[in-house]
N, C-alpha and C positions, 0 to 999 in steps of 0.2 A: 449418306446419300438417300437414306429414305426420310430424314429428317427434313433436307432440302424440299423435298417434295412435297411433304405436309405443310411445310411454310408456305408453298405458291398455290397449296389448296385453303391456307387460312384465307390469306389475299382475295383467293378467287371469292370465297365463301361472301368476304366482308364486301365484295362489289356485287354480289350477284343479290343481295338484301337488299343494297342502296337502289341497283337500276330495277327493285321489282317493288319499291314501296308503292301502296297506294295514294300517289301525289302526283301533281303536276311534274311535267320534263325535266324543268328547271331545280326542282328539289329531286327528283331521282338522280339526276346526273351528280349534282351536287354529292349527296349522299354516296353514290357511287364511286366516287373519286377519293372524296375526304376519307370515309372510314378503312379502305385498305391503305390509303397512306398513314394514317394514325397509327395503325398496326404496324406498319413497315417501320415508322420512324421509332415507335416503342421496343420493337425487335431490334431496331440496327443499333441505338443508344445503350441499352441495357442486356439485352441477350446474344448479341453477334460474337463471335468470336475475335474480334476487332472493337468489341463495345466502346463507345466514350466515356462511359460512367460503368467502371469494373464493380461489380458487388460479389458479396459472399454466396456462394453454393447456395444456402438454401432461398436467399432473397432473388436472385437468378431463377431458381427454381418456380418461385411463387409467380414472378412475372411470366415466366414463359404459360403456367396454368393457366392464368387469366387472361393470356391472350388465345390461347385455342378455345378454353372455356367462352370468351364472349364469340368467337368464330362459329361454336357450336351453337351457343344460342341464337345469333345471327340466323345461323340456316333454318334452326326451328321455328323463329318468327316469321323468316320468309316462306314457312308452309314446308319444312324438309326436315323434321325432325330427326329422322332414321339417319338421313348423312352427317346432321351435326351430329349424333352422338358418336357414329363412326369415326368421326372426325378426329371429337376429344379421346376416344379411345384407343386411337391408335396411334395417337401421339403418347399418351399416358403407356402403352406397351412397350412402345419404342424408347421414351425416356427411363424406364426401368429396366430394360434390357441393357441400354448402353450403359446407367449407372451398374449396374450389375457386374458388367465387363471391367467397369473399372475408368470411364470414359468421364472425362471431367462435363458437369453439367453445363 
């Protein structure tokens, strides 16, 4: 359940970054919609339980890490580095606990 909430926070972080860019409204609108969409498509294709492209566990974990690091960096760039770091840290702790418990990546 926590991973789902973290995934939603990841998408919200990407949208927040886009909508808070120091640019005209068309650019903010485009970035605010495309950034979360790109992360959602990446996650759906490679990381979801019904992923279209099944990957070995290390590759899947790498893509998950890249998605959350991207979300954390986008929050930091938007002026909120602490929430960005918390997002990445919560994902890492959740992933470590799930992996330790034997859950699939």
